[in-house]
C-alpha positions in Angstrom: 4.0 -2.1 12.7 7.3 -3.5 11.5 8.2 -6.3 9.2 8.2 -6.8 5.5 5.2 -5.8 3.3 4.3 -8.6 1.0 2.9 -8.0 -2.5 0.7 -10.6 -4.2 2.5 -13.6 -5.6 2.3 -14.1 -9.4 4.3 -17.3 -9.6 5.7 -20.0 -7.4 8.9 -19.1 -5.5 12.3 -19.8 -6.9 14.2 -22.8 -5.8 17.4 -20.8 -5.1 17.8 -17.8 -2.9 16.5 -14.5 -4.3 18.8 -11.5 -4.8 15.8 -9.4 -3.7 16.0 -10.8 -0.2 18.6 -8.2 0.9 16.4 -5.5 -0.7 13.3 -6.7 1.2 15.2 -6.6 4.5 16.7 -3.2 3.9 13.5 -1.5 2.6 10.7 -3.5 4.1 9.3 -4.1 0.6 9.3 -7.6 -1.0 8.4 -8.2 -4.6 7.5 -11.4 -6.4 9.6 -12.9 -9.1 7.2 -12.0 -11.9 4.6 -9.3 -12.5 2.1 -9.6 -15.3 1.6 -6.5 -17.4 -2.2 -7.2 -17.4 -2.1 -6.8 -13.6 -0.3 -3.5 -13.8 -2.7 -2.2 -16.4 -5.7 -3.2 -14.2 -4.2 -1.4 -11.3 -3.5 1.7 -13.4 -7.1 1.7 -14.7 -8.3 2.3 -11.1 -6.2 5.5 -10.7 -8.0 8.7 -11.7 -6.0 10.7 -14.3 -3.3 8.0 -14.7 -0.7 9.1 -17.3 -1.3 8.1 -20.9 1.0 5.2 -22.1 2.4 5.2 -25.6 3.2 1.6 -26.8 6.1 0.9 -29.2 7.8 -2.3 -30.4 11.3 -3.0 -29.1 12.4 -6.2 -30.8 10.9 -9.0 -28.6 9.6 -6.4 -26.1 6.8 -3.9 -26.0 7.6 -0.5 -24.4 4.9 1.4 -22.7 6.1 5.0 -22.1 4.5 7.8 -20.0 6.3 10.9 -21.1 4.4 13.1 -18.7 5.7 11.2 -15.7 9.1 10.0 -16.9 8.4 6.3 -16.7 8.7 3.5 -19.2 8.0 -0.2 -18.9 9.4 -3.0 -21.0 7.1 -6.0 -21.4 8.1 -9.4 -22.9 6.3 -9.5 -26.3 7.5 -12.9 -27.6 4.8 -15.6 -27.5 7.5 -18.3 -27.3 8.9 -16.9 -24.1 7.7 -18.9 -21.0 8.1 -18.1 -17.4 11.1 -19.9 -15.9 14.5 -18.5 -15.0 13.3 -15.2 -16.5 10.0 -13.4 -17.2 7.7 -14.8 -19.9 5.3 -13.5 -22.5 3.2 -10.6 -21.1 5.4 -10.1 -18.0 7.2 -6.9 -17.0 10.9 -7.1 -17.9 12.0 -3.7 -16.6 10.8 -0.3 -15.3 12.8 2.8 -16.1 12.5 6.2 -14.5 14.1 9.3 -15.7 14.1 13.0 -14.8 11.9 14.9 -17.2 13.4 17.8 -19.1 11.5 21.0 -19.3 10.2 22.0 -22.7 8.7 19.9 -25.5 9.6 16.3 -25.7 12.8 15.7 -27.7 13.8 19.4 -27.5 17.6 19.9 -27.0 18.6 21.3 -23.7 
């Protein structure tokens, strides 16, 4: 069963070549240009014991951080931002992963 796995399209394709094309060929995973945070939240709600997310403002973005799993997601939080060359209001801007440190959050190591 070879080929590239396709994930649901959230927006029309770009008019110019996607940088993600090489990624898709190399990994077998292709991602759409935009991902709505509402779609991510809906998927997370179907996962038993999904990590708790702590929201904070980040100047035009909203960060949702899951300390227990070492993941944070930045979501565009500016109602004037529209989808186009970049993500618009309510879309995922970035996902960050980090290695969790042992001990209480914020403790020096």
